[in-house]
N, C-alpha and C positions, 0 to 999 in steps of 0.2 A: 381553415378546416377546424382548428381548435374551437373557434367561435361558434361554428355550426353545430359542433357536438354539445356545446353548452356546459362543459365540465371545467370548473375554475382551475383545477390542478393542471389540466392540459393547457389552458390559456396562459397561466403563469409560466409554465415550462417553456412554451414556444414564443413568448413575447419577445419581439426584437430579433428573432433568429430567422435565418434563411436555411432551409434544409429540406429533407424528404421524410416521408412517413413509411414505416414498414409495419404491416399487420399480418400476423400468422396465428395459427391455433395449434395446440399440441397433438391433435389427432388427425389433422388434414391440412392441406394447403389452403391459403386464402389470399385475397388481394385487397388493396386499400378501398376499392370501390365495390367490391363484391365479396362478402365473407364466405359464401358457399357457392361452389362451382355450379350447382344445379340452378342457381338463381339467374344465370346468364341467359338472355333470350337466345333462341336457336339461331345459329349463324352469326352471332355478334362477335366482333373481334375482342381480344383481351387476353389476360393471363389465365383466366378460368381457374383461379385458385391453385397455382402451381408453386407457391412459396411454402417451404416447410422449414422448421427449426428443430434441431436435435441437440440436446445437452450432452457434451462430451468432456468429462472432467470439469475443468474450470472455464471452458469455452462453450459458446453457443454457435453451432455450425448452421449457416443458412444456405439453402439451395432454392433456386428458382429465379425467375426474371427480376423480381424485386430485390434480391439480395444485394445488388449493387447500390441500392439507395442508401445503405447504412453509412458508407464513407463519403457520399457526395455532398452532405450538408456543409462541411468545412470548406470543400473545394468551391461550392457554388457561391460562397460569399466573396471570393476574390478572383475567380476565373472569369475574365471578360475578354472579348475580342476573339480572333481566330487562333488556331493552334500555334501558328508561328509566332504570334505576338504575346501570348499569355505569359505572365510572370511566374515561372516555376519556383523561384526562391520565395516569393510572397506566399504561394500556396503551401510550400513546405513549412514556413514559419507558422502559418495559420493552423495547419494540421497538428504541428508539434505543440501548439498552445492548448490542445484538447486534453482533458483529463485522461490519464492512463496511457498517453502516447509518449514514449521515450524519445524516439527519433523517427524520421520519415525520409524516404527518398522519392523524389517526384521526377518523372521523365516523360518526354513526348513519345507517343507511339503513332507513327504516321500510318494512315493519313488523317485520322480523326479521333484520337483518343489521348488521354493522359493516364499514366500508370502511377499509382500511389502505393508504395510499400511501407508498411508501418511496423515498427518494433514496439511492443507493449512494455510499459513499466512493470517491474516486478517489486511488490512490496516486501521489504526486508525487515522492517521494524515499525512499531507504532510510535507516534510522536505526540506527547502530551495527551489531550483529551480525545481528539478525533483525527489527528494527522497521520500521514503515512510517509515513510522514508524509503528510498531505493537503496541499492547496495553501495552506492557512492556517498550515502549520507545526505542526499538532497531531498528536501521536502517537496513532494510533487502533488500532494492533496492536503489541504488544511482541514477540511471538514468532510471526511468520508462518510457515506451513508452506512457503510458496513466496515468495521475494523476487525480483522481476524484476531481473536483473543489469544491464539497460540504464538503470535509474534512477540519478540522481546519488546518491552516498554522502555523507551528512551524519553527523558524529560529534561527540560531546560528552558531558559529564557529565549525569547525570539532572537534568531540570528546565531544561536549556538548549536544548531543541528549537526554540522560537520564535526565540530569539536567533540560533542557527546558521542557521535557515531564512531569517531576514531578511537576513543577510549574503549568502547565496546569491542571493536575489532581487535585492538591490542590485547584485551584481556580474555576474550571469549575462548579462543583456541587453547590457550595455556591453562585456563581453569578447567577446561574439559579434560585435558590430559591428567589433571590432578583428581579427577572424579567429581568435579563440581560443575553444575550447569548454571550459567549466567542468564538471568531472565530480565534484568533491567539495569539501567544506569541513570542516575539522577544528578543534575547540577542545579543547585538552588540559587536564589537571587543574591546570596552572599558570596557565591563562588565556592561553596563546599560540595564535595563529591561523595556519592554513596552508591555502592553496588547492591543489587538484590539477587540472591541466589535462589535456587529451587527451595521450596518449603518456606519461603518468605524470609530467609536468613539475610540480614543486612551486614554489609562491610562498610564501615565509616572511614573514609580517607581524608576528610577535612579539606582545607584550602591550600595548604602548603606541602611541597615535596610530594605531590600526588603520585608521580611515576615511581619514586623511590618507595613509597608506602605500598603501592600496588605490588611492586617487585618483592618486598619483604613479606607481604601476605602470601603471595604465590609460593615463595621459596621456604618460608618458615612455618606459617600458620595453616596453609591449605591441607597438608597431609593429615593433621590432627582433626581439622574441621570436617574433612570429607568422611571420616570415620564416625563422627558424632553430630552430623548436620541436623538431624531431627531434634537434638537436645538443645540447640543453641538459637538464641534470638538475634544476637548481633556480635560482631567482632569489631573492636575499636582499635584502629591502627594509628591513632593520633598521639603516639608516644615516640620519644627519641630513639629508643633501642628495643622496644618490645610492643606488646599489645595486650588488651584486656578482652575478656569474653563475658557476654551476658547470657546466662543460662535461662531456659524457659522454666516456668513454675514447677512442672513435674520433675525436671532434672534437679532443680534446686532442692526440692524436698527429699529427693533420693540421696543426695550427697550431704545433706545437712547432718551435723553430729547429733546424736541423741542426747536429750537432757538428762 
């Protein structure tokens, strides 16, 4: 079908895939072979444009005979034979390999159907340039077409996703109790850690004793930082018994002694 349309974007999207098409329009139902109900010849069988799509929050709710086509593509690639012999485990794995699918339950419905129940992935954080992590710190999309900018940004070398996510989880709630909002965690190639708070304030934890330094920041530095967060560029915790503060330019001028 993509070839018949002649649009290269559709040809590239569908190349090598087995699946189903769904076409609908915002103001009326439609069908893959007939976009407008009035185009159907009198007495001809068909859906007659009964598929509609309604945006509801972050979901698109489909109604009509064609709505079942959406989930059939993954199943169609592995469902072969009769209902009794079809490999449900293979179908489940294939469905779960689809972007945005966290888990799936596949069961037989006698006499002639397969039920697929899907739990959707929920993006909890951004990962590097275009990846998305779930709440377990697992990278489920490497190159998302849309990355929600309001999510915290976690950065690190490949394979460090769960480690970076765990530090975010450990710090986020406690910092919030101190009046500070954690917006990012970064692990660089040298193994050095850095937190980013609201207003771009950086907390430098370095490579050693990271948990102890984080604890010291929360316990000793955060009460003061929370009161003057707009005046501070960074807090450096890479000291044995203390920390240093880097003030932004305006604050530095304000506290500088007069000549």
